[in-house]
Backbone as a chain_set.jsonl record, in Angstrom:
{"seq": "MQTLVDTSIWIDYFRSGDYSGDLDFLIEENLVVTNDLILTELIPFLKLKQQNKVIKLLLEVRKLTLAIDWEELIQFQFKCLKSGTNGMGIPHLIIAQNAKQNQCPIYSLDKHFSLLKKIVPVKLYGK", "coords": {"N": [[-0.225, 3.383, -10.234], [2.339, 3.594, -9.5], [4.293, 5.265, -7.295], [6.214, 7.952, -6.07], [7.174, 8.453, -3.228], [8.49, 11.131, -0.762], [11.148, 12.381, 1.521], [9.022, 13.575, 3.552], [7.17, 12.208, 3.776], [7.918, 9.8, 4.338], [9.006, 10.56, 7.113], [6.508, 11.799, 8.848], [5.006, 9.183, 8.458], [6.476, 7.438, 10.212], [6.407, 8.277, 12.593], [3.776, 8.029, 13.239], [1.764, 9.588, 11.601], [-0.68, 11.942, 10.189], [-0.781, 11.302, 7.587], [-0.268, 8.527, 7.09], [-2.291, 6.517, 6.605], [-2.973, 7.095, 3.892], [-0.583, 6.262, 3.009], [-0.041, 3.546, 4.089], [-1.702, 2.377, 2.487], [-0.368, 2.671, 0.132], [1.042, 0.771, 0.128], [0.391, -1.285, 0.856], [-0.69, -2.008, -1.694], [1.485, -2.317, -2.961], [2.504, -0.336, -4.836], [4.413, 1.976, -4.001], [7.589, 3.754, -4.296], [11.109, 4.368, -4.203], [13.809, 6.159, -3.837], [17.754, 6.861, -4.614], [18.67, 9.353, -3.091], [16.238, 9.974, -1.608], [16.697, 8.049, 0.122], [18.802, 8.35, 1.327], [18.606, 10.939, 2.046], [16.782, 9.587, 4.359], [18.259, 7.55, 5.757], [20.589, 7.446, 7.766], [19.877, 8.729, 9.682], [18.077, 6.678, 10.464], [19.812, 4.917, 11.041], [21.351, 5.889, 13.383], [19.123, 5.965, 14.989], [19.401, 3.585, 15.491], [17.473, 2.002, 13.941], [16.862, -0.517, 12.464], [15.365, -2.627, 11.109], [13.541, -1.037, 10.331], [15.01, -0.045, 7.863], [16.439, -2.223, 7.09], [13.356, -2.922, 5.569], [13.062, -0.569, 3.999], [15.028, -0.806, 2.372], [14.371, -2.478, 0.553], [12.369, -1.574, -0.539], [11.219, -0.879, -4.532], [13.306, 0.664, -6.067], [13.969, 3.71, -8.293], [16.1, 4.48, -11.135], [18.428, 7.03, -10.704], [18.329, 8.957, -13.212], [20.311, 11.679, -13.893], [19.637, 14.229, -15.598], [21.584, 16.837, -16.092], [21.239, 18.928, -18.024], [18.24, 19.965, -18.154], [17.918, 20.055, -15.872], [19.042, 22.191, -15.272], [17.428, 24.134, -16.618], [14.885, 23.477, -15.379], [15.542, 24.958, -12.841], [16.019, 27.682, -13.806], [13.578, 28.481, -14.988], [12.093, 28.289, -12.31], [13.582, 30.442, -11.332], [12.89, 32.566, -13.083], [10.139, 32.775, -12.65], [10.01, 33.927, -10.264], [10.164, 32.167, -8.019], [12.597, 31.674, -5.676], [15.19, 29.96, -3.931], [14.773, 27.151, -4.591], [15.561, 23.491, -4.012], [18.323, 21.872, -5.192], [18.081, 19.004, -4.744], [15.247, 19.169, -4.442], [15.055, 19.261, -7.497], [16.439, 17.133, -8.849], [14.912, 14.975, -7.623], [11.71, 15.793, -8.38], [12.927, 15.85, -11.577], [13.057, 13.067, -11.72], [10.806, 11.434, -10.441], [9.495, 12.548, -12.792], [10.598, 11.372, -15.303], [9.773, 8.462, -14.734], [7.359, 8.769, -15.034], [5.514, 8.771, -13.324], [3.377, 10.341, -9.961], [4.854, 12.298, -7.367], [4.565, 12.225, -4.037], [4.245, 14.069, -1.355], [4.931, 16.127, 1.616], [6.116, 18.193, 1.531], [6.328, 21.964, 0.235], [7.824, 22.921, -1.549], [7.596, 21.233, -3.676], [4.629, 21.556, -4.168], [5.013, 24.196, -5.172], [6.747, 23.866, -7.281], [5.405, 22.577, -9.101], [3.597, 23.756, -10.045], [5.213, 25.135, -12.068], [7.036, 23.733, -13.244], [6.536, 20.521, -15.495], [5.616, 18.648, -12.888], [3.815, 15.489, -11.445], [1.941, 15.398, -8.523], [0.71, 13.437, -5.974], [-2.175, 12.683, -4.898], [-3.352, 15.528, -5.441]], "CA": [[0.049, 4.102, -10.231], [3.901, 4.03, -8.767], [4.249, 6.947, -6.087], [7.734, 7.984, -5.583], [7.198, 8.762, -1.612], [9.407, 11.565, -0.405], [11.224, 11.653, 3.02], [8.663, 14.382, 4.214], [5.997, 11.254, 4.338], [7.937, 8.644, 5.477], [9.009, 11.084, 8.438], [5.497, 11.835, 9.12], [4.449, 7.73, 8.779], [7.122, 6.956, 11.199], [5.743, 9.206, 13.759], [2.214, 7.048, 13.116], [1.008, 11.232, 11.659], [-1.752, 12.15, 9.866], [-1.393, 10.535, 6.507], [0.447, 7.207, 7.25], [-3.199, 5.623, 5.773], [-2.579, 6.837, 2.269], [1.085, 5.75, 2.659], [-0.269, 2.155, 4.073], [-2.621, 2.183, 0.945], [0.143, 2.57, -1.294], [2.641, -0.341, 0.91], [-0.233, -2.719, 0.385], [-0.986, -2.234, -3.229], [2.443, -2.631, -3.929], [2.766, 0.777, -5.426], [5.808, 2.869, -3.087], [8.707, 3.77, -5.203], [11.971, 5.55, -4.119], [15.202, 6.531, -5.361], [18.782, 6.838, -3.574], [18.625, 10.334, -3.015], [15.511, 9.53, -0.423], [17.387, 6.432, 0.587], [19.931, 9.125, 1.457], [18.265, 11.709, 3.393], [16.386, 8.95, 5.661], [18.739, 6.15, 6.662], [21.558, 7.917, 8.205], [19.071, 9.282, 10.589], [17.847, 6.15, 11.201], [21.053, 4.34, 11.742], [21.358, 6.761, 14.626], [18.248, 5.509, 15.943], [19.228, 2.229, 15.522], [16.305, 0.951, 13.326], [17.516, -2.061, 11.527], [14.634, -3.31, 10.121], [13.011, -0.185, 9.286], [16.291, 0.412, 6.799], [15.953, -2.954, 5.738], [12.326, -2.398, 4.864], [13.272, 0.319, 3.311], [15.813, -0.834, 1.807], [13.532, -3.45, -0.443], [11.14, -0.823, -1.6], [11.804, -0.344, -5.684], [14.235, 1.946, -6.249], [13.899, 3.935, -9.799], [17.192, 4.695, -11.058], [18.228, 8.335, -11.278], [19.347, 9.302, -14.467], [20.079, 12.881, -13.855], [19.559, 15.154, -16.843], [21.477, 18.348, -15.769], [20.606, 20.283, -18.799], [16.707, 19.621, -17.767], [17.856, 20.703, -14.435], [19.157, 23.451, -15.442], [15.858, 24.818, -17.386], [13.508, 23.409, -14.275], [16.263, 26.379, -11.84], [15.881, 28.607, -14.949], [11.959, 28.521, -15.036], [12.059, 28.461, -11.023], [14.103, 31.727, -11.126], [12.35, 33.458, -13.81], [8.588, 32.758, -11.973], [10.021, 34.198, -8.721], [10.607, 31.073, -7.425], [13.449, 31.465, -5.532], [15.376, 28.65, -3.056], [14.518, 26.1, -4.691], [16.91, 23.0, -4.154], [18.608, 20.756, -6.207], [17.684, 17.808, -4.603], [13.746, 18.527, -4.962], [14.621, 19.546, -8.386], [16.101, 15.517, -9.305], [13.394, 13.821, -7.061], [11.226, 15.748, -9.265], [12.964, 14.843, -12.53], [12.87, 11.288, -11.788], [9.163, 11.52, -11.071], [8.871, 12.691, -14.458], [11.212, 10.304, -15.839], [9.508, 7.744, -15.038], [5.868, 8.721, -15.083], [4.732, 8.828, -11.414], [3.646, 11.502, -8.874], [5.607, 12.578, -5.961], [3.899, 12.162, -2.566], [5.144, 14.952, -0.129], [4.245, 17.54, 2.599], [7.077, 19.253, 1.155], [5.928, 23.149, -0.307], [8.893, 23.257, -2.554], [6.943, 20.599, -5.1], [3.923, 22.106, -4.893], [5.094, 25.847, -5.662], [7.454, 23.532, -8.667], [4.138, 22.101, -9.727], [3.399, 25.219, -11.013], [6.405, 25.616, -13.217], [7.027, 22.085, -14.455], [5.212, 19.099, -15.684], [5.486, 17.086, -12.395], [2.548, 15.409, -11.07], [1.945, 15.141, -7.501], [-0.202, 12.174, -5.724], [-3.576, 13.277, -4.365], [-3.664, 16.763, -5.97]], "C": [[1.356, 3.912, -9.463], [3.793, 5.566, -8.51], [5.551, 6.812, -5.579], [7.324, 8.967, -4.165], [8.836, 9.533, -1.444], [9.855, 11.488, 1.093], [10.751, 12.383, 3.579], [7.725, 12.955, 4.892], [6.305, 10.367, 4.906], [7.928, 8.775, 7.22], [7.572, 10.996, 9.165], [4.784, 10.259, 9.345], [5.125, 7.123, 9.977], [6.831, 7.524, 12.664], [4.524, 8.886, 13.569], [0.95, 9.184, 12.831], [-0.287, 10.929, 10.821], [-2.111, 11.917, 8.231], [-0.352, 9.547, 6.239], [-0.746, 6.231, 6.75], [-3.569, 5.969, 4.471], [-1.257, 6.068, 2.254], [0.438, 3.812, 2.836], [-1.011, 2.011, 3.083], [-1.948, 1.447, 0.14], [0.906, 1.347, -1.069], [1.841, -1.245, 0.348], [-0.625, -2.984, -0.721], [0.503, -2.088, -3.974], [3.151, -1.317, -5.005], [3.854, 2.34, -5.27], [7.115, 2.547, -3.963], [9.638, 4.574, -4.487], [12.818, 5.395, -5.005], [17.094, 6.744, -4.169], [18.855, 8.334, -2.873], [17.617, 10.76, -2.028], [15.916, 8.775, 0.571], [18.431, 7.652, 1.648], [19.867, 10.437, 2.446], [16.796, 11.098, 4.683], [16.799, 7.985, 6.519], [19.556, 6.443, 7.385], [20.901, 8.223, 9.568], [18.381, 8.127, 11.554], [18.577, 4.704, 11.687], [21.268, 4.662, 13.247], [20.636, 6.333, 15.244], [18.41, 3.932, 16.121], [17.905, 0.922, 15.042], [16.486, 0.225, 11.997], [16.366, -2.242, 10.6], [14.029, -2.75, 9.71], [14.125, 0.1, 8.075], [16.134, -1.14, 6.04], [14.884, -3.238, 4.895], [12.55, -1.382, 3.831], [13.984, 0.403, 1.892], [15.324, -2.215, 0.499], [12.385, -2.97, -1.297], [11.68, -0.164, -3.319], [11.914, 0.598, -5.433], [14.145, 2.543, -7.639], [15.036, 4.233, -9.405], [16.99, 6.182, -11.121], [19.152, 8.3, -12.375], [19.447, 10.624, -14.563], [20.119, 13.451, -15.242], [19.866, 16.981, -16.489], [21.455, 19.351, -16.709], [19.372, 20.447, -18.4], [16.835, 20.472, -16.35], [17.839, 22.032, -13.906], [18.197, 24.346, -15.683], [14.866, 24.645, -16.506], [14.403, 24.678, -13.16], [15.821, 27.601, -12.346], [14.253, 29.603, -14.692], [11.565, 29.011, -13.411], [12.141, 30.067, -11.022], [13.154, 32.949, -12.286], [10.608, 33.36, -13.389], [8.879, 33.648, -10.608], [10.383, 33.232, -7.94], [11.998, 30.973, -6.594], [14.176, 30.145, -4.269], [15.063, 27.07, -3.268], [15.396, 24.81, -5.189], [17.257, 22.239, -4.917], [18.121, 19.1, -5.781], [16.503, 17.326, -4.743], [13.831, 18.671, -6.385], [14.962, 17.738, -9.101], [15.55, 14.83, -8.621], [12.573, 14.432, -8.414], [10.932, 15.427, -10.551], [12.074, 13.513, -12.961], [11.721, 11.198, -11.525], [8.93, 11.411, -12.558], [9.383, 11.822, -15.276], [10.339, 9.158, -16.079], [7.451, 7.63, -14.659], [5.359, 8.576, -13.635], [4.795, 9.824, -10.701], [4.592, 11.442, -7.416], [4.524, 12.913, -4.766], [4.726, 12.691, -1.097], [4.419, 15.63, 0.735], [5.061, 18.684, 2.438], [6.472, 20.445, 0.339], [6.734, 23.348, -1.126], [7.683, 22.188, -3.762], [5.799, 20.745, -5.234], [4.003, 23.627, -5.788], [6.127, 24.82, -6.804], [6.811, 23.109, -9.704], [3.424, 22.882, -10.889], [4.128, 25.818, -11.811], [6.594, 24.742, -14.278], [6.403, 21.468, -14.494], [6.143, 17.754, -14.78], [4.139, 17.261, -11.551], [2.933, 15.368, -9.351], [0.836, 14.164, -6.834], [-0.908, 12.876, -4.472], [-3.996, 15.002, -4.747], [-3.62, 17.35, -7.421]], "O": [[1.105, 4.315, -8.328], [3.424, 6.561, -9.133], [5.987, 5.903, -4.873], [7.219, 10.189, -4.272], [9.924, 9.039, -1.742], [9.242, 10.778, 1.891], [11.444, 12.605, 4.571], [7.602, 12.696, 6.089], [5.629, 9.852, 5.797], [7.466, 8.083, 8.127], [7.451, 10.152, 10.052], [4.061, 10.103, 10.329], [4.491, 6.373, 10.719], [7.165, 6.966, 13.709], [3.886, 9.9, 13.853], [0.024, 9.699, 13.458], [-0.832, 9.825, 10.802], [-3.179, 12.174, 7.675], [0.397, 9.673, 5.27], [-0.361, 5.102, 6.443], [-4.399, 5.286, 3.87], [-1.029, 5.251, 1.361], [0.485, 3.002, 1.909], [-0.728, 0.879, 2.69], [-2.201, 0.378, -0.415], [1.444, 0.838, -2.052], [2.264, -1.997, -0.53], [-0.965, -4.142, -0.96], [0.692, -1.834, -5.164], [4.118, -1.455, -5.754], [4.007, 3.31, -6.012], [7.56, 1.435, -4.249], [9.136, 5.603, -4.035], [12.891, 4.927, -6.141], [17.096, 6.682, -2.94], [19.261, 8.184, -1.721], [17.86, 11.83, -1.47], [15.529, 8.845, 1.737], [18.556, 7.389, 2.844], [20.682, 10.841, 3.276], [16.13, 11.761, 5.478], [16.261, 7.564, 7.543], [19.582, 5.516, 8.195], [21.531, 7.896, 10.574], [18.131, 8.238, 12.754], [18.15, 3.781, 12.38], [21.339, 3.817, 14.139], [21.067, 6.078, 16.369], [17.66, 3.213, 16.781], [17.567, -0.202, 15.415], [16.242, 0.501, 10.822], [16.47, -2.002, 9.397], [13.512, -3.176, 8.678], [13.541, 0.709, 7.179], [15.83, -1.32, 4.861], [15.056, -3.681, 3.759], [12.064, -1.588, 2.719], [13.819, 1.082, 0.879], [16.137, -2.688, -0.296], [11.735, -3.476, -2.213], [12.395, 0.835, -3.386], [11.196, 1.401, -4.837], [14.286, 1.612, -8.432], [15.413, 4.349, -8.239], [15.921, 6.704, -11.435], [20.285, 7.833, -12.488], [18.648, 11.067, -15.389], [20.862, 12.847, -16.015], [19.102, 17.945, -16.527], [21.617, 20.529, -16.39], [19.328, 21.653, -18.159], [16.049, 21.304, -15.898], [17.301, 22.69, -13.016], [18.105, 25.348, -14.974], [13.91, 25.418, -16.574], [13.565, 25.406, -12.626], [15.331, 28.485, -11.643], [13.975, 30.763, -14.388], [10.829, 29.984, -13.245], [11.199, 30.83, -10.808], [12.935, 34.119, -11.97], [9.885, 34.086, -14.073], [7.912, 34.022, -9.944], [11.068, 33.592, -6.983], [12.626, 29.973, -6.94], [13.308, 29.413, -3.794], [15.086, 26.129, -2.475], [15.899, 24.78, -6.312], [16.328, 21.73, -5.545], [17.874, 18.218, -6.603], [16.17, 16.165, -4.978], [12.795, 18.286, -6.928], [14.081, 17.124, -9.702], [15.636, 13.663, -9.005], [12.656, 13.787, -9.459], [9.867, 15.018, -11.016], [11.208, 13.117, -13.741], [11.144, 10.758, -12.52], [8.399, 10.552, -13.262], [8.598, 11.389, -16.119], [10.072, 8.775, -17.218], [6.687, 6.763, -14.236], [4.417, 7.804, -13.455], [5.869, 10.406, -10.549], [4.823, 10.485, -6.678], [3.772, 13.888, -4.787], [5.408, 12.134, -0.236], [3.202, 15.709, 0.565], [4.909, 19.799, 2.938], [5.872, 19.912, -0.595], [6.35, 24.317, -1.782], [7.048, 22.797, -4.624], [5.356, 20.257, -6.274], [3.301, 24.02, -6.72], [6.291, 25.717, -7.631], [7.199, 23.117, -10.872], [2.958, 22.701, -12.014], [3.846, 26.916, -12.291], [6.458, 24.788, -15.5], [5.471, 21.466, -13.69], [6.787, 16.768, -15.138], [3.55, 18.258, -11.134], [4.105, 15.313, -8.98], [-0.195, 14.263, -7.499], [-0.435, 13.407, -3.468], [-4.978, 15.529, -4.226], [-3.962, 18.515, -7.626]]}, "num_chains": 1, "name": "protein.A"}
């Protein structure tokens, strides 16, 4: 199943962290997808570090089109606030919506997605 890999996993991967093996598997199986929001979080830092090869490889990963449904995001945020989950950033909601629209799990180390999974219909990789 295609998996939307969040910024936190990519950062862990670039540092040869604990989750590198899982991402290696997804890459080898051609199951990794990204979107422009995630790339926008990653690429500026990589440009500062002059990691042009890494940027080129990331830009070759299949991108999911961001078809933002603002009304659905408003509902997501309303459900978060109603459940007492404050501080859910719009980027997290957009990533969750993008994964939901494309029926793929999110692979992330960000606790916001674990909280969000309890409130809105989003799947997480490995959970």
